[in-house]
N, C-alpha and C positions, 0 to 999 in steps of 0.2 A: 096274249101272254104279256107278263110284266117282268122287266129286267131291272134289278136293283144294283147299284154300285154301293158297296158297304166296306167297312174296314176289314172284315174277315175275307172278303173277296166278292166276286160277282155272283148274284143269286138270280136264277130264272124261276118264275112261277108259271108252270104250264100244266093244264089239265088238273088244277088244284094240287099239284105236287111241287114242292120247293127243291131246287137242284143247285148245287154249287158248280160254277163254271170257272175253271182255272185257266183263264185266258186274259191276255192284255186287253184292257177296256177299249182303247182306240182301234186296235185291229179287229176286235170283235164286232163293234157296232158299225164299222165302216164296210162290212161285208155287203156285197150286192145280194139282193133277195134275202134280206135278213130274217124274215119270218121262216122261210124254208130252211135256212142255215141253222137257226136255233132249234127248229123242230127235229132236224136230223141229229144235232149235237146232244139234245136232251136224252136220247136213248142210251148214252154212255156216261152220263153224269152221276155224281154221288148225290143221293137223296139226303135231305135235312129233315130231322124230326120237327114237329110243329112247335114244341116248346122252345127249341133253339132258334127256329126261324122267327118266332114272335119276339124273342128277346133281342135278336139282331135288329128287327124293324123298330123296336122301341128306342134303341140306344146307338145304333151304328150306321144309319143311312147317310150317305154322302150325296151331293148333287151329282146327277148322271152326266158328268162332264169330265173329259180328259184334257186334250189339247185344243178342243173346239172353241172358236170364237162364238159370241152370242150377238146376233143382230136383231133388229126389231122393225116392225111395220107400224105406221101411224095412220090415223084417220081412215080406218077400214070399215068402221061402223058409223051410222048416222049420229048416234049419241056422242061418239068421240069428236066428230066434226063440230057439233053444236057446242060442246064443252070447250074445245080449243078456241072457237070463234069468240065465245063469251069471255074467256080469260085474257084474250089478246086484243079486245076491242079498243081499250084505252091507248095501247101502243100503236094502233093502226094496222096490226098484223092479221086481223080476223079474216080478211078476204083470201089470204093465202090458203087457209084450211078448206074453204069452199072450193077453191080451184083444184087443190090436190085430190079432194074427194071425187071430183068429176073427171079428173085427168086420166089418160091411159097409163101413164107412169105412176107407180105408187110411191109413197114416202117410205124410204128405207134408211135406217141409220144404225151405226155401230153402237152397241150397248155395253158390252163388257168383255174383258179377257177372263180366262178361267179363274184367276186368283181373286177376282172381285165378285164371283158368283157364290152364293150360299145355298145350302140344301134344306131339306125338311127339318123343322124344329130348331132352326138356327135363326139368329138375329139378322134383320135387315135394318139399314140405317136411313134416317132422315137427315138432311143437311141442317147444320146450325144456322146458316145464313138464308134459310128459306122459311117463310111464314105460312105456307100453304102446301101441304104434302098429302099425297094419296097413293094407295096401291092400285095397280091396274092388273086385273085377272085376265090371263091370255093363254089360249091354246098355243103351244110352242112346238114347232116342227123340228125333228132331227132329219137333216138332209145329208146324204153321203157325198163323197168326193166327186161322184159323177152327176150330182144334181138331182138325185131321186129321193123323194120323201120315204124314209124307212121306218119312222116311228114318231111318237108324240109324247109330250110331257106337259106339265103345268108350269106356267111362268107367272111370276109376280114382278111386274115392271114398275119399280118405285119411281115416282115422278114428283118433282118440285114445281108445282103449278105456278107459284108466285114468280119464280125465276123465268120459266118459259113464257109466262104471260107478259113479263116486262119487255121482252124482245124475242121474237122467234129465233134470232141468231144465237140466243143463249141456250138453245136446245141441248148441246152436249153437256153443259154444266147442270142442267135440270135433270138429265137422264143418266149420265155416266159419272159415278163416283164410287167410293169404297162401299161394298155390300149394297149396291143399288139394284141387285137382281137376285131372285131366288128361282131355282128350278127343282122339280121333283114331284112326288117322292120317287118316281121310277121312270123308266122308258117303256112306253106302251107300244107293243109291236103287233100289228094286225095283218091278216092276210089280204084284206081289202081296205080301201081308204076309210077313214073315220066317218061315221054317219053325220049328215048335215043337220039332223035333229038333235045332235048331242047338246046337252045343257051345260053351260058354264055358270057357276054360282060363286058368290063371295059373302062372307060373314065377318064383320069386324066386332070384336068384343073389347070392352073397357071395364075393368073391375068386374069381370064375369057377366057383364050385361051387354046385349047386342045393341050397338049404336048405329050400325049400317048393315044392310043386306040387299042383295039383288041377284037376278039371274037373267040369262039370255040364251037363246039357241044359236048354234053356229051358223045356221042358215040366214041369220040377219046380217052376216058379213057381206059387204058389197063385192069384194074381190074373191077369187078362188084361191085355194091353197097352192095348186101347181103354178098359177100365174105369179104369185108372190115369190115362190122359189125360183122360177125362171128368171125374173128380173134381178134377183140377188146374184145369180150365177153368170149373168151376161159378161161381166168384166172382172170377176173375182174367182180365184182358185182357192179351194179349201182341201188340202191334202188329207186331213183327218175328218172331213165333213164339217158341218156347222149346225148351230141351232138358230132358229128364226122365230121370234115372237110375232104373232099375227094380228095384234091390235086388240083393243077392248071395246065392248059395247056397254060396259057398266062403269059409270063414273059418278062418284058421290056428288051431292049438290055443293053449291058455292059456299055454303055455311059450314062445311065439314072439313076438318084437317086432322091428320093423325097426331096422336100424342105418344110419348114414351110409355112403353109397357103395353100398348094396345096389342091384341092378338089378331092376326089376319089368317083366315081360313079360306082357301080357294079350292073348290071342288070341280072336277070335270067327270062326267059320266064315263065309266069304263077305265079311267086312269086312277082316280083316288082323290085324296085331299092333301094339299100342301099347306103346312102351318108355319107361320113365322111370327116372331115378336119384334116390335118396334124398339129400336135403340138408336144411339148416335155415337159417332166416332170419338 
């Protein structure tokens, strides 16, 4: 099932039926056994006709975030490790990425507070002081306050590779700034964990022409999703739950950088497509 946060309210799509759920977003998604809870709730919700639903999806989708923090995982795919080593070799930081790829402890970092997260069809920013910028398509987990993975969404982890490559200690500046993250278009809630064969893909358009595209299966990730979640919750409490980006296995080549007005489309099987346009502050 798909749960959308919109300006009219929360909309659940279950068994091909759109339903309006008049509940507080944070309280709703932080329910234990969320799939079962929404299934039971759907029997008493108001149905939305298809025309109204389609109009809402075209114009009124918000990022599926309330009070939740957004965190991120790094170097969870081999391609990400190689890209980070390449961008940091001149600064002498390349070995750090090889070590964290092989280590028991994953790389986890804080990405954004809710006000810096945008949704579907909204602008994401590139930094004016960065010369090399890329989007990173990532399966993103919603983890409730008890540390249980309850749903999934699509994440765009905007990254300033020139800044991170200059020195690994600049990671917060390369990753965390205004509109540096996008989530959406919905929260995907399943009865069972998402399939490991799930395909993640990205397409970047410039003047309506594709300038980069790629895809990868989730099973190429070195770490498991429950393992990443458990490390994040070891010493942190999240009363409203949190979102966790799980890393990327698709990284454009060293000769590619985003430009203003580029369109980024990230798709994940079962969830949908997250679309953002590149802008600057």
